[in-house]
C-alpha positions in Angstrom: -4.9 -33.1 -32.3 -2.6 -34.8 -29.9 -5.7 -36.0 -27.9 -7.3 -37.4 -31.0 -4.1 -39.4 -31.8 -4.1 -40.8 -28.3 -7.7 -41.9 -28.5 -7.2 -43.4 -31.9 -4.1 -45.3 -30.7 -6.1 -46.6 -27.8 -9.0 -47.8 -30.0 -6.5 -49.5 -32.4 -4.8 -51.3 -29.6 -8.1 -52.5 -28.1 -9.0 -53.6 -31.7 -6.2 -56.2 -31.7 -8.3 -58.4 -29.4 -11.8 -57.0 -29.6 -13.5 -57.1 -32.9 -16.5 -54.7 -33.3 -18.5 -53.8 -30.1 -17.7 -50.1 -30.8 -20.6 -49.0 -28.6 -19.5 -51.0 -25.6 -15.8 -49.8 -26.0 -16.8 -46.1 -26.3 -19.1 -46.3 -23.3 -16.4 -47.9 -21.2 -14.0 -45.2 -22.4 -16.6 -42.6 -21.3 -16.6 -44.3 -17.9 -12.8 -44.1 -17.8 -12.6 -40.5 -18.8 -15.3 -39.4 -16.2 -14.3 -42.0 -13.6 -17.8 -43.3 -13.7 -18.8 -46.9 -13.0 -20.3 -48.9 -15.9 -22.8 -51.8 -15.8 -22.6 -54.1 -18.8 -25.6 -56.2 -19.5 -25.5 -58.9 -22.2 -25.7 -62.5 -23.0 -22.7 -64.8 -22.4 -19.9 -64.8 -24.9 -20.2 -61.2 -26.1 -16.7 -60.3 -25.1 -17.7 -58.2 -22.0 -14.9 -59.5 -19.8 -12.4 -59.6 -22.7 -13.1 -56.0 -23.5 -12.6 -54.8 -19.9 -9.4 -56.8 -19.6 -8.0 -55.4 -22.8 -8.9 -51.8 -22.0 -7.2 -52.2 -18.6 -4.1 -53.4 -20.3 -4.0 -50.4 -22.6 -4.3 -48.0 -19.6 -1.5 -49.5 -17.5 -3.5 -49.2 -14.4 -3.8 -51.8 -11.6 -6.5 -54.2 -12.6 -8.5 -56.7 -10.5 -11.1 -59.2 -11.5 -13.7 -60.5 -9.0 -15.9 -63.4 -9.9 -19.1 -62.9 -8.0 -20.8 -66.1 -6.5 -23.6 -66.6 -4.0 -21.2 -67.7 -1.3 -18.9 -64.7 -1.6 -18.3 -62.7 1.6 -17.6 -58.9 2.0 -14.2 -59.8 3.3 -13.4 -61.7 0.1 -13.7 -58.3 -1.7 -12.5 -55.6 0.7 -10.1 -57.6 2.8 -10.0 -58.7 6.5 -8.1 -58.5 9.8 -5.8 -61.5 10.4 -4.1 -62.6 13.5 -0.4 -63.2 13.3 0.6 -66.0 15.8 4.3 -65.1 15.7 3.9 -61.5 16.7 0.6 -61.8 18.6 -0.8 -58.9 16.7 -3.5 -58.3 14.1 -2.8 -56.9 10.6 -5.0 -55.9 7.7 -4.9 -58.0 4.5 -6.3 -55.9 1.7 -8.7 -57.5 -0.8 -8.9 -57.2 -4.6 -11.0 -54.0 -4.3 -7.7 -52.2 -3.9 -7.1 -51.6 -7.6 -7.8 -48.9 -10.2 -10.1 -50.9 -12.5 -12.3 -53.6 -11.0 -14.1 -56.1 -13.2 -17.1 -57.3 -11.1 -18.0 -60.3 -13.2 -21.7 -61.4 -12.9 -22.3 -58.9 -10.1 -25.9 -60.0 -9.7 -24.8 -63.3 -8.2 -23.5 -61.5 -5.1 -25.7 -61.5 -2.0 -26.9 -58.3 -0.3 -23.9 -58.0 2.2 -21.4 -58.1 -0.6 -23.3 -55.6 -2.8 -23.4 -53.3 0.2 -19.7 -53.5 0.7 -19.2 -52.8 -3.0 -21.6 -49.9 -2.8 -19.5 -48.0 -0.2 -16.4 -48.4 -2.3 -18.2 -47.2 -5.5 -19.8 -44.2 -3.8 -17.3 -43.1 -1.1 -14.1 -44.3 -2.8 -13.2 -45.9 0.5 -13.6 -49.2 2.4 -13.9 -50.0 6.1 -12.0 -53.0 7.5 -12.2 -53.8 11.3 -13.4 -50.2 12.1 -10.5 -48.8 10.1 -11.2 -46.8 6.9 -8.9 -46.9 3.9 -9.1 -44.6 0.9 -9.0 -46.2 -2.5 -6.4 -45.1 -5.0 -7.7 -42.9 -7.8 -8.8 -43.5 -10.4 -11.2 -46.1 -9.1 -13.7 -47.6 -11.6 -16.0 -50.5 -11.3 -16.9 -52.2 -14.6 -19.6 -54.8 -13.8 -21.2 -57.4 -15.9 -24.5 -59.3 -15.6 -26.6 -61.7 -17.6 -30.1 -60.4 -18.3 -31.8 -63.8 -18.7 -30.3 -66.0 -16.0 -32.2 -65.8 -12.7 -31.2 -68.9 -10.8 -28.8 -68.1 -7.9 -29.0 -64.3 -8.7 -29.7 -61.3 -6.5 -31.1 -58.4 -8.6 -29.3 -55.1 -7.9 -31.3 -52.7 -5.8 -32.3 -49.4 -7.5 -30.1 -47.5 -5.0 -27.0 -49.4 -6.2 -27.9 -49.3 -9.8 -28.1 -45.5 -9.5 -24.4 -45.5 -8.6 -23.5 -46.6 -12.1 -22.9 -43.8 -14.6 -24.4 -45.9 -17.4 -26.0 -49.3 -17.9 -24.9 -50.5 -21.4 -26.7 -53.2 -23.3 -24.2 -55.3 -25.1 -25.6 -56.6 -28.5 -24.6 -59.5 -30.7 -21.9 -58.6 -33.3 -22.7 -58.3 -37.0 -22.0 -61.3 -39.2 -18.9 -59.6 -40.7 -17.6 -58.8 -37.2 -18.1 -62.3 -36.0 -16.3 -63.7 -39.1 -13.3 -61.5 -38.4 -13.3 -62.6 -34.8 -13.6 -66.2 -35.8 -10.6 -65.8 -38.1 -8.7 -64.1 -35.3 -9.4 -66.9 -32.8 -8.9 -69.9 -35.1 -6.0 -68.5 -37.2 -2.5 -69.7 -37.2 -1.4 -67.4 -34.4 -2.4 -68.1 -30.8 -4.9 -65.6 -29.6 -3.4 -65.6 -26.1 0.0 -64.6 -27.5 -1.4 -61.2 -28.8 0.4 -58.6 -26.8 -1.5 -55.4 -25.7 0.7 -52.4 -25.2 0.1 -49.7 -22.7 -1.0 -46.6 -24.6 -1.8 -44.2 -21.7 0.2 -43.6 -18.7 -1.5 -42.4 -15.5 -0.5 -38.8 -16.1 -1.8 -39.0 -19.7 -5.1 -40.2 -18.4 -5.3 -37.5 -15.8 -4.6 -34.9 -18.6 -7.4 -36.4 -20.8 -9.8 -36.3 -17.8 -9.0 -32.6 -17.2 -9.6 -31.9 -20.9 -13.0 -33.6 -20.7 -14.1 -31.4 -17.8 -13.2 -28.4 -20.0 -15.5 -29.4 -22.8 -18.1 -26.7 -23.2 -21.8 -27.4 -22.8 -24.3 -24.5 -23.5 -26.8 -23.5 -20.8 -29.6 -24.3 -23.3 -28.4 -27.9 -23.5 -28.2 -28.1 -19.7 -31.8 -26.9 -19.7 -32.7 -29.5 -22.2 -31.2 -32.2 -20.0 -33.1 -30.9 -17.0 -36.4 -30.8 -18.9 -35.9 -34.5 -19.8 -35.0 -35.5 -16.3 -38.0 -33.6 -14.8 -40.2 -35.2 -17.4 -39.4 -38.6 -16.0 -40.7 -37.4 -12.6 -44.1 -36.3 -13.8 -47.1 -38.3 -12.8 -47.4 -41.1 -15.4 -49.2 -44.4 -15.7 -46.0 -46.1 -16.9 -43.4 -44.5 -14.6 -43.4 -45.5 -10.9 -40.2 -43.6 -10.0 -38.3 -41.1 -12.2 -34.6 -40.4 -12.5 -32.7 -38.9 -9.6 -30.4 -35.8 -9.7 -27.5 -38.2 -10.3 -29.1 -38.7 -13.8 -28.7 -35.0 -14.6 -25.0 -35.0 -13.5 -24.4 -38.3 -15.4 -25.9 -36.9 -18.6 -23.7 -33.8 -18.6 -20.6 -35.8 -17.8 -21.3 -38.6 -20.4 -22.2 -36.0 -23.1 -19.0 -34.1 -22.5 -16.9 -37.3 -22.7 -18.7 -38.4 -25.8 -18.0 -35.1 -27.5 -14.4 -35.4 -26.5 -14.2 -38.9 -28.1 -15.7 -37.4 -31.2 -12.8 -34.9 -31.3 -14.9 -31.9 -30.3 -14.5 -29.4 -27.4 -18.2 -28.6 -27.2 -21.3 -30.7 -26.7 -24.0 -31.1 -29.4 -27.5 -32.5 -29.0 -26.3 -35.6 -30.7 -23.9 -36.3 -27.8 -26.8 -36.2 -25.4 -28.9 -38.5 -27.5 -26.1 -41.0 -27.9 -25.7 -41.6 -24.2 -29.2 -40.8 -22.8 -30.5 -44.4 -23.0 -27.5 -45.8 -21.2 -27.8 -43.1 -18.5 -31.5 -43.4 -17.9 -32.5 -47.1 -18.5 -31.5 -48.2 -15.0 -32.8 -45.0 -13.3 -36.4 -45.2 -14.4 -38.6 -47.6 -12.5 -41.6 -48.8 -14.6 -45.1 -49.4 -13.2 -47.2 -52.5 -13.3 -49.2 -50.9 -16.1 -46.1 -50.6 -18.2 -45.2 -54.3 -17.7 -48.8 -55.3 -18.4 -48.8 -53.3 -21.7 -45.3 -54.7 -22.5 -43.7 -51.2 -22.5 -40.0 -51.2 -22.3 -37.9 -48.5 -20.6 -36.3 -47.7 -23.9 -39.7 -47.0 -25.4 -40.5 -44.7 -22.5 -37.3 -42.8 -22.9 -37.9 -42.4 -26.7 -41.4 -41.0 -26.0 -39.9 -38.5 -23.5 -37.2 -37.4 -26.0 -39.9 -36.8 -28.6 -42.0 -34.6 -26.3 -39.1 -32.4 -25.0 -38.3 -29.7 -27.4 -34.7 -29.3 -28.5 -33.1 -25.8 -27.8 
């Protein structure tokens, strides 16, 4: 009951600035509860950055925003070694990556070297500066955004780096009612920037919630169901060039348990798996040329796989 109250308070506080976008908010919260990185893909103006900023404020964790551009260098992110003329010695100046929540804005604008530096931080929870390795403070979560239609000056994320993201969430347009509410909020008498967001969870509260998520029960039959889906993506198919990696199985279990927790349950149901499966798999299945020629989307492929795998 206490956990439910904390989650509801968290959602209510986020709702002070973010109208609608329940799916995006819940998926980011799943990332926070499992310490998994989230890739947010959507058109400009859909409150991706605003949502990340607001959630970071409610968690009271150290937050850092990095605007990715083609001229960005790895040292701009992780830090660099600087020479001090007064002392005649070198010292390490740490970069913005040394935070708990990182907003990697327009991540696909970063060149390969920068993406590689970020990859080490995401996977190893550490960075290397001038042959010296520094561990990153936990929790460490990267929430990245990208525009699906803009291609000029962008560098598509390699499959190996996309696989490091727990989920790839497609951010949709709000409903007419939601946009009306947001319009009234922005253009009302009160200044939107003056809206204060309170810290709902302390670090110890978040650690407690994360431990509760790990204790959420998932039946062995549901684990078998997840494995059957993942192995189905690896079967020889005219539409799938490369199936999901073992990380997908792990991600599905973690995300399903966190979704059940957000729903107020201590056990996983098939509906929890179905609610997160598209976000977990859409960036882990590589489509063939035949799929593109037949205008098959990865979501359609995932739907077909779900329909062929029998529920326990």
